C-alpha positions in Angstrom: 76.6 114.2 215.8 78.0 117.1 214.3 77.8 117.6 210.5 81.5 117.4 209.3 81.2 118.9 205.8 84.0 119.6 203.8 83.6 120.8 200.3 86.9 121.2 198.4 86.6 122.4 194.8 89.9 122.5 192.9 90.2 124.3 189.5 93.3 124.6 187.4 94.0 127.5 185.2 97.2 128.6 183.8 99.4 126.2 186.3 97.6 127.5 189.5 95.4 125.6 191.9 92.4 127.5 193.8 90.5 125.6 196.7 87.2 126.8 198.2 87.1 125.4 201.5 83.7 125.6 203.5 83.3 124.1 207.1 81.8 124.8 210.4 84.5 124.3 212.6 88.4 125.6 212.6 89.9 122.4 213.1 88.7 121.0 209.8 89.7 124.2 208.2 93.3 123.3 209.3 93.4 120.0 208.1 91.7 121.2 205.1 94.7 123.5 204.2 97.6 121.3 204.9 95.6 119.1 202.3 95.4 121.7 200.0 99.1 122.8 200.4 99.9 119.1 199.8 98.3 118.8 196.7 99.4 121.9 195.3 102.9 121.3 196.1 103.1 117.6 195.0 101.3 119.0 191.4 104.2 121.6 190.8 107.0 118.9 191.2 108.9 118.3 187.5 110.7 115.9 186.8 113.8 116.9 184.9 116.4 114.4 183.0 119.5 115.6 181.1 120.8 113.8 178.4 124.4 113.7 177.4 125.5 112.8 174.0 128.3 110.4 172.9 131.7 111.9 173.1 133.2 112.0 169.5 136.7 110.4 170.2 137.9 110.2 166.5 140.3 113.2 167.4 141.9 111.0 170.3 145.7 110.0 168.7 146.3 106.3 169.0 149.3 105.4 170.9 151.3 102.8 169.4 152.7 100.2 171.4 156.7 100.6 172.1 158.8 97.8 172.7 162.6 98.1 173.7 165.0 95.7 172.7 167.3 95.0 175.7 170.4 93.9 173.9 170.9 97.1 172.1 170.3 98.9 175.5 173.0 97.0 177.0 175.3 97.7 174.2 174.8 101.6 174.3 175.4 101.8 178.2 178.7 99.7 177.7 180.0 102.5 175.2 179.1 105.3 177.7 182.2 106.8 179.0 181.8 108.3 182.7 183.9 111.1 183.9 185.8 110.9 186.9 185.2 113.4 190.0 188.7 115.3 190.6 190.8 114.8 194.0 190.8 118.0 196.2 194.4 118.8 197.1 194.1 122.2 198.6 191.2 123.6 200.5 192.4 126.8 202.6 191.3 130.2 203.7 194.3 132.7 203.9 193.7 135.7 206.3 195.7 138.6 204.6 195.5 142.5 204.4 198.0 143.5 202.1 197.4 144.2 198.1 199.7 141.1 197.2 198.2 138.8 200.1 194.6 139.2 200.5 192.3 137.6 202.4 190.9 134.6 200.0 189.4 131.1 199.8 191.9 129.0 197.5 190.9 125.7 196.4 193.1 123.3 194.2 192.3 119.8 192.8 193.7 117.5 190.0 193.1 117.7 186.3 190.6 114.9 184.9 190.9 113.8 181.3 187.6 114.8 179.5 186.5 117.3 181.8 185.8 120.8 180.0 184.7 122.8 183.4 184.3 121.9 186.8 181.9 122.8 189.8 182.8 124.0 193.1 180.4 123.9 195.6 181.4 125.5 199.0 179.0 124.9 202.1 179.5 127.2 205.1 179.0 125.7 208.7 175.4 127.7 208.8 174.5 125.5 205.6 174.4 128.4 202.9 176.3 127.3 199.7 177.5 128.7 196.7 178.6 126.9 193.8 181.7 128.2 191.1 182.2 127.2 187.9 185.7 127.1 186.5 187.8 125.4 183.7 191.1 125.6 185.5 192.0 123.6 188.2 191.8 126.2 190.8 189.5 128.4 192.6 190.7 131.9 194.5 187.4 133.5 195.7 188.7 136.9 197.5 186.6 138.3 200.2 186.6 142.1 198.9 185.4 140.7 195.4 182.9 137.9 196.7 180.0 138.5 199.0 179.7 134.6 200.0 183.5 135.0 201.4 182.3 137.4 204.2 185.0 136.4 206.7 186.8 133.3 207.4 185.2 130.5 206.0 187.2 127.8 208.6 185.1 124.6 208.7 183.2 125.0 205.5 183.4 122.2 203.4 184.2 121.8 199.6 183.3 119.6 196.8 184.1 119.6 193.2 182.8 117.4 190.1 183.7 117.4 186.4 181.8 118.8 183.5 182.4 117.4 180.0 181.5 119.4 177.2 178.1 117.6 176.2 176.9 118.4 179.8 177.4 115.2 181.2 178.7 115.4 185.1 180.7 113.4 187.1 179.7 112.4 190.7 180.6 114.8 193.7 184.3 114.6 195.1 185.0 113.4 198.6 184.1 116.4 201.0 187.0 118.6 202.4 187.0 121.0 205.3 188.7 124.3 204.6 191.2 125.0 207.3 192.6 128.5 208.1 196.2 128.9 206.6 196.8 125.3 206.3 195.5 122.2 204.1 193.2 119.8 206.3 192.7 116.4 204.6 
């Protein structure tokens, strides 16, 4: 039998381990080296624990419970007066080239009681739109002064809504189609 004597001396000094291995065969040296490496790795492992302190919640505001009396809400809603949407009476594009008969989009609508102004939304066939604000009941958008009216807007649509002094709006009016030199309803 072959004498397989392994002597391992492990000393610890300042957190390091040293090993002295003596053997007669190379195979046993490899095993001893792996054993030593395992001991060193296991010896250097350190467990770390983190402790989180309790959060101070004294600064968090208390939110009160809110209840709504349904009878008050119903009474308030019945007092609200809704402003009506205007009715469009004219939506025409006039072709013209003289000073007194310039090319223009002309839109007229009926006056709505309680309305302080009106918003007029013009949407071209290509989907682009522009909203005008007027205090009167008519809109004249001249081709030579308005980049949006860059040519005949025949087939465009117009909608108008009323605006009150407190900022309330009506719904949009029925959509009207712009005609050339004529009214289209």
